[in-house]
N, C-alpha and C positions, 0 to 999 in steps of 0.2 A: 229736540230730536234725541233719541236715546244714544248714549255714548257708545253702545255696542256696534253702531254703524261704522265706527272708526277703529283704527289700530289701538293697541294699548296706550295708556296715558303717557308712559315714559317716551314711547316713540313719537307720539303726537307733540310733546313738548320739545323733543330734540329737533324734529323736522321744522317746527315753527320757529325755533330759535335760530336756525340757519339764515332766516330772513334778515337777521341783525348783524351778521358777520360783515367785516369790511369788504370782502369780495362780492357778496350778493348786493349789499348796499351800493357799491360802486357800479355794478352792472345795471342796477335799477336807475341810478342817476345818469349813467352814460347813455342809456337808450332813451330815457325821458328827455335828455338834452337834445337828442337828435330828432325829436318829433317834428319841429318846424321844418327841418331839412327834408324829411321824408314826405311830409304833407305837401310841400311845394311840388316835389317830383310827381307824387301821386295825382295831385290836382291837374297837372299838365297832362299826364297820361290819360286821366279820365276825360278831359276836354277833347283830347285827340280821338278817343273812342266814341264820343258823342257827336262828332262832326257831321255824320249823315243827318242828324236831326236839326242842324243849323240851317236856316233858310239861306240859300245862295252860298253855301260853304265852298263851292268850286272857286268862287272869286276871292276866297280868303286863304289861298294857299300859303302866302307869306306868314300869316298869323300861325297857321298850323305847323309850318316849318320851324318857326321859332320855338313853339311849344315842344315839338318833337326833339329838337336839338337840346333844349333845356333839360328835358326828361332824360335823354341819353347821357348827357354830361354828368348830371347829378347821380345817376345810377352807376356811371363809370367810376366816380370817386367815392361812392358810398362805402366800399371796404376800408379805404383809408380814413374816411370820416369816423367810422366805427372804431378803428384802432386808436385814433386821436382821442375820442371822447372817453372810451373805456380806460385807456392808460392815464389820461388826465385825472379822472375822478378817483381811480384806484390809487394813484400817486398821492393825491390830496388826502385821502383817508388813511394812508399808511405813513403820512408825514414825510413823503419823499418829494424832492423838488419837482413840481408839476411840469415845468418846461423841459427839463432834462428827461423826465420820465416819458413824456409824449414824443419828443424828438427821437429818443433812443428806440422807443417802440415802433415808430414809423420806419426808421432805418432798418431795424431787424425784420420787420414785416416785409418790406420791399426786397430785402436780401434773400429771405428764406421762403417766400411764397411765390406763386406763379403770377403775381399781380402785374409785373412788368415783363415783357418779352423782348429779348435782345434781337435787334434787326441790323442789317448792314448799315443802314443810315442812322442808327441810334436805338432808342427804345420806344415801344408802344404799349398801351394798356391792353391787357389780355381780355378777351371777350368771355372767358371762362371764369366762374367765381373761384376765388383762391381756395387752395386745398384745405381740407378739414382741420388739420392740427394748427394751421396758421392763426386760427381764431384764438389760440391759447397764448400767442405772443404778447398781446397787450396786457394779458393777465399775469404772465410770468415776469415780464421785465421789471415792474415796480417792486415785486418781492425780491428779485435778484439784486436790484440796486440797493434796497434796504439791507440785504444780507452782507454785501461787500462793504457798504458804508460803515458798518460797525467796527471794522478792523482799523485801529489807530495807525498801524504801521503802513497802511496804504495811503495815508494822507501826505500830500506833497508839501503842504504849508502848515506849520504849527506855530509860527510866530504871530504875536499879536500886533506886530508893526504894520500889518496890512489891515484893511477894513474887513469886518466880519463877513460882509456880502461877497467880497472878492475871494476871501479864504474859503468860504463855503463852496463856491463854484469851482475853484481850482482843485479842491479836494475831491470833487466828483469826477475828475478826469480818469483816474485809474479805475474806479468802479464802472464807469461808462465803457471803457475799453474791455474790461474783464467780462461784463455782461454780453457785449457784442460777440466776443470770441467764444464765450461759454455756450452760446446758442448753436454754434457750429457743431458742438459735441452733443448737446442735449436734444436738439430737434431730430437728428437722425435716429437717436435712441427711441424717441417718441414715435417716429415713423415705423420703426421695427416693431414696437409694442402694439400700436393700434392700426398700422397700415394694413397688415395682413388680415386683421379682424374686420376692418372696414371694407377691404376688397372682397372678403368672403361674404359679408353681408350684402354688398352690391351684387355679387354674382347670384346669390340666392334669391334676392328680391326680383332682379330682372328676368329670372327664369320663370316667374309666376305669371298667371294670367293678368290682364290689364285690370280686371275688377279687384283682384287680391292686391296687386301693386298699388292701386289707388287707395284701398283701405289702409294698407300698411303705411303708405306715405302720410296719411292723415294721422295715424297713431304716433309715428315717429316724430312728426313735426310738433304735435301737442306735448309729447314727453320732453322734447327739447325746450319748448317754451317754459314748461314747468320748472326746469332746473336753471332757468335764467338765460338760456341761449336763444338767440333769435331763430325760431324754428325754420322758417322758409329759406332764409339765407344759408343756414348751416346745412339743410337738406340739399340745397343746390350745389354745395361744395362736395357732397358725398355722391350724389346720384345725378345722372342726366335727367333733365325734365322733359325729354322728348315725348314721353308718354302722355303728357298733359295736352298736347295738340292732336292726339290721335282720336278718331271717332270712338265714342263710348256707348251711348244709349240714346235712343229717340232722336237721332240726328245731332246730338250735342257732343262736343269734345269733352274729355275728362275735365279739362280746365273749367269750362262753362258749368258742367254739372257740379263740380266742387265748389265754385264760387257762389253759385246761385242757390244751391239746395243742400249744401253740407255745412259750410261755415257761415251761416246766415248772421250777419252782424259782426263779423270778425272771427278770428280763430277762437275756438272754444264756445262759439255762439254767444259772445259776451254781451251782445245787445239784450239778450233775454235775462242775463244776470242784472243788467242795469234796471230793466223793468221790474224784476222780482224784488230788487233792493229798494227801489223807489216805492214799491207797493207795501212791503212788509219790513223793510230795514229800520233799525233804530239808531244806529250811530250817525250823529250829525256830520262827522267828517266823511263817512262813506256816502251819505246822501249828497253832500256837496260835491264830492268827486264824481258821482254818477251823473249829476246835472252837467258838469263840465265835460264828461266823456261822451254823453249822449250824441252830440253832433258827429263826433269822430266815428263812433260805432255804427251810426246810420250809414256812413261811408265805408264800413267794414274795416276800420282802422283800430287795431286792438292794443297797440303798445301802451297807451296811456293807462288802461286798467291793469294790464299784465304786470307792469312795473310799478305803478303808483298805488294800486289797491293794497298789497300786491297779490297776484296769483302765484308768483314764484315762491316755491317751497311753502305754500300755504296749504296745510293738510286738509283744511275745511273744504276747499274748492277743487282738490285733486280729482275726485270722482266725477262731479258734473262737468268739469272742464274737458274731460275725455269722453264721457258718456253721451253728452248732448250731441256733438258732431257725429259720433258713431251711430246713434239712433237715427239721425237725419240721413246718414249715408244708406243705411239698410232700408229704411222706409221709402226714401226717395227712389232708390234703385228699383224697388218692387213696383211703386206707383208708376214710374215712367216706363217700365217694361210692359205695362198693360196697354200702352198706346193711347191713353186717355188724353194726353196733351200733344200738341204739335209745335215744333220750334223752327225758327230760321237758323241758318248756319252762321249768323252774324256773331263775331267775337266782340265782347265789350269789356271795358276796364273792370278789374276786380273792385275798384273803388266806386263804381256806380252805386248810388244809394239802394238799399234794400227796397223791395216792392217795385221800384222803378226798373231795376235790372231784370226782374222776371217779366215785366211788361215789354221791355225792349226786345227780349229774345223770343217772345211768343205773340205779343199783341192780344193775349187772351186774359180776360179778367179772372177766369178759373185758376190760371197759374199764379196770379197775384194772390188770390185767396188761399191757395195751397201754401205758398210761401209764408203768408201771415199765420196760417195754422201751425206751421213748423215753429215759428217764433213763440206762439202761445204754448206749444208742447214743451219747448225748451225752458220757458218761464217756470212751468210746473216741475221740471227736472231740477232747476236751481233752487226753487222755493224752500224745500226742507233744509237745504244747506245754508241758505240765508238766515232762516229762523234759528238754526243751530249756532251760526256765527254771532247772531244777535245776543245770545246768552252771554257770550264773552265780551262782545263789543258794547253791551248795554251800559256797563259802568263807565266806559269812555264817554258815551253820550250823556250820562247823568253828570259826569264831572264837568263837561262843557256847559250843560245847563246851569249847574250850581255856580260855576265860575262867573257866568253872566249874572245869575241871580244875586250872588254875593259881591258883584262889581269887582271881580278879581281877574278879569280876562287878560289884562296886560301881563300880569305876573304868571298866570297859568300858561300863556302862549309862549313864554320864553323857551320852553323845552317841548313845544307841542309836537314837532316832527319826530323827536326821539320817542315820545310816548306813543305816537301814532304807529310807527313801525313795529313797536312791541305790543301794541294792544291786541294783536290777533290772538295772543295767549294771555295778555295782561297778567303775566306771571300767574297762570291759571290756578296755581295752588291756593289762592285766596279769593277767587272770582265770585263764588256764590255768596261768601260772607260780605265782600265789598259791595256786591249788587244790593244785598239786603239793606246795608247801611245807607248807601246812596239813595235808595228808594225811600227810606224812612225820612231822610233829611229833605229830599225833594218834595215829599208829600206833606211834611210838617212845616214848622216855622221856627227858625233859630231865634232865641230871645236871650237877653242878659238879665240875670237876677243878681242882687247885691247883698252880701252878707256883712253885717257890721263887725268891726274890730273895736273892742272896748278896752279901755284902761281901767282895771279894777281898783287901782290905787286912787286915781283921780275921779273915777266914776263918770267917765265921759266916753262918747263915741269918737274915736280918733281917725276913722277911715272905713272904707268898704272894699271888699274883694269882689270884682266882677266875675261871675261864674256863669258858664255857658249852660243853657237849658234848651231842650227841644219840646216845642208845643205840638202835640199831635192834633189831627183834625177833630178828634173827639173832645179836645180841650184839656186832655191829660198832659201834665208837664213832667218830663223825665230828665235825669241828669245826662251828662255827656258820655254815655256808655260806649259810644262809637269812636272815641278819640284814639284808642289803641289801634283799632283797625285802620283808621285813616293814617296813623303814624307809620304803620307797616307799609303803606302804599304811598308814602311821601306826600300826603295831601294836607297835613296839618297847617302849613303856611296859608292855605286858602282860608281856613277858619280863623287863624290869627289876624289876617288882614281884615276880615269882616269885623272881628271883635274891636280892633283899634278904631275903625271908622264908626262903629256903634257907640263906643265910649265917647268919642269926640262929639257925636251928635247929642248924647245925653248930657255931657258937660256944658255944651253950648246952651241947651235948653235950661239947665239949672242956673247958668250964669245970667240968663235973662231975668231970673228971679232973685238975683243977688245971693245965690247959694254957691259956695266954692268948696265942695267936698273933696276929700283925698281918696282916689281910687287906685287899686292895684289890679294889674292885668297879667295873665299868664302868657308867656311867650316861649315858643319852642326854639332851641338853638338853631335848628334848620332855618327858621324864619329870620334869624339874625344874619343870615347870609344873603338874603334877598334884598336887592337895592330898593325895590318898590316898598317893602315893609319898613326899611330904615327911613325912607323918605316920609312915609306916613307917620312914623313915630316922631320924626323931626317936626313935622307940621303940627302934630298933637301937642308937643312940648312948647312950640312957639305960641300956640293959641292959648294953652292952659298950663303955664309954667308952674312948677313945684306942686302940681296936683296929681302926678302919676308916679306910681311905683311899678317896676317890671319884676315879676316873679318868674324865676326859672328853676327847673328841677336840677339839683346837683347831679343826680344819677344820669341825666340825659346828656351831660357833657362827657366827652371821652378825649383821648389823647390826640384825636384828629380834629379837635374843635378849636384850634388855635385862632382861626380867623373869627369865629363866633365869639370867643373870649375877648379878642381885641375890639370887636364891634360893640360888645356889651360895655367894655370899659369906656369907649368913646361916648356912648349914650349916658353913662353915669357922669362923665365929665361935663356933658352938656346940660345936666340938671335933673336927670332921672334918678330916683331912688331905686335901689336894687335889693331884692330879697331872695334868699334861697328857700324854696318851697319843699315841704315834706322831708326835712332833714331828719336823719335817723332811720329812714325806711330804706332797706337794702344796705348798700355800701355808703359809708360817710367818710369821705377822704379829707382829712384836716388840711393836708398840703394843697389839695385842689381848692378847698374852701378859702384858704388864704390867698390863692392865686385869683379867685373870682372877686375877692374883696367886697362882699356885700355890705349893705347898711343894716339889713334885718335878717334874722334867721328864724324860720318858722319850724318849730319842733313838731314832727309828725305824731298823729294820735297813737300810732303803734307804740311809741316810747311811753306814752301816758298809760296805755293799757298794761304795759310791762311792769308798772309800779305796784301791781298786786303782789309781787314777790319782793323780798328784801334786797336782792341783787338788782332787780329792775329799778326799784326806788332809788337806790344808791347811784346807779348809772344816770338816771334822769337828773338827780341833784348835781352830780359832778359835771355832766355835760352842760347843764345850764350855767353852772359857775364858770366853766372853761370858756364858753362862748361870751359870757358877760365880761370876763377878764380880757378877752381879745378885743373888746370894744364893740361887739355886735348887740343891737337891740333884739330882744327875744319876743316871739309871738307863739303862744301855745295853741295848736289847732285841735279841734274836735273835743272841746271841753263840754261835757253833757250833764255832769252831776255836780252837786255841791262838794262831794268828797274829792272829785278830781280838781275842782277849783281850789280847794284847800292845799292840795299837793303842789299845784302850780304856784300859788302864792308863797308857800314855804320855800320853794326852789328859787325865789327871787324873780319870777316872771310876772310882769305887770300887764302886758297886753294879751288878751284872750279872744279867741274866735271859736264859736261853737253853739250847739243847739240850746245850751243852758240859757243863753241870752236871746239868740234869734237864729232862725234858718235864713237862707238866701231868699230875698223877696224882690218883687218887681220894684222898679225905680221909685215910684211914688210912695209905696209903703216903706221902703228903706229910708227915704228922706224924712219920713214922719216918725221914724223910730227914735226913742229916747232911752237912755240908760235906766233900767228898772230900779225904782227906789226901794 
């Protein structure tokens, strides 16, 4: 879909990035965690609404009394449940004590909202939804606790004589008190800032006709959903919902019209998004989510997709999320005003499944078909946006496929959720490039070729470097041109893992023939941080000891690679040989070289090319002499001519790798290679 359909790229990136902030992530987690809670309540409410269809339901009054009581109790404590869940997950993501954060949020919520009403005999739960700004309390409290916790002078205990657990909680006493008291000052200010504006909005909306009020209600609710706030509950805290029970059109109340013909399949008509995604979507994770969400949205339950897809702050789905119900509202109002359908006055649960709900209020197949037509219309509203989203989600899908194809799923899934929440933009700056690379790899076949390393003094082959190649469907074999792009997207460990297992397979095959070659493999420092790769290397060394050398790029290590350095040293101690690859290309840090303590140093071809000048030749000779003096074995890479070979020999380098002797070859050809006489 053309990018012109959306706001400028910078706005798109910024809006999508909000999805990954601690606040929005916590809101998503908080509402997702409440799904079982609300499902139980809604199921009870739905069964109550369906009681006239139950044979002999008059004799089951006890059952329905229990269902009704359960539903009412769950709805009564739902504001407190929301406060607990939101404050818990936000405290967790802000690294604030979760118990303290949740309890303090509950205390502040009960104190400052109208959730509890004081009576002569005590307190009772209010039948009115808490005021609008009280929803901010569970979001403010964890941030305020974190703010006060940073001041050392507020800590009551600084001695190490008590346990760290006890000290941590005692030191939260003062921040706890300060947050509780600060809200007495902060919330009235918020009330002054937004109270008048909210009251003005209420006055304006309630002065309008019921048709306009119903349409504005729909728009406001969907805008609230989009910014991560539970739309229906928040609207209820702002406005009276009395208009929903008023007669609206064709004998239906506004509530029945809204539930059956506007939000078909949940707020935003998300059932249609599910169908469109399952039809044309490409992301494996999205498709899996849609399958899980389908039963919920059939019952008009939208939270799972809103917070798990997510819809919240997702610029791709902003337009259809509001347009689909708006189109339904306008079309359905016109269709029903013609009098073509007749309805009963029966009110049914909003959670009654789609198609069934239209049948229950009409008993007319034409109404059912009309509702099905609305679903199809909404599918086509969502479809272009699903296709647009697939452009950016396609690489996530391909990564999943490749991780399975390369048997790398365990390692890939270690950070799957973090990748998923960010994949809506997949750092969109490289999306097209990454898509092309992943498609090439997926359509082709990764293979290993082996290039001989020869000792020109002894005139023998002393080992082989395993080099990655991509075999196209046409049979053409190309080099790993894609590695830099994968590196930018932190996907190199997936390839390294595959290479390790492929080398292990090849060595096992050769061992069965009594062949024990020495192979070197290239490993990225990022891979040295992955436990699964370290385990794979350990298994490789245990099965084929003293047959593997690990090659690393010196320039790929930085000052933040302490753990990678340490892991490389442990591998070296366990029996691996270590080589520094492409030494002399870019920055060559002698102190870092000493810290890495390699066995071999591979001099980059760029140094050999520089020998065409007197200065370059002198540098090559002195660098070779210095490395030899430090005790490193030298390998000259990229030797392609007899003249270059003569320079290498004169510099004291005995091991050579380059086209003068052989290019990288398939395993069978490499094993048959002999030093040329």
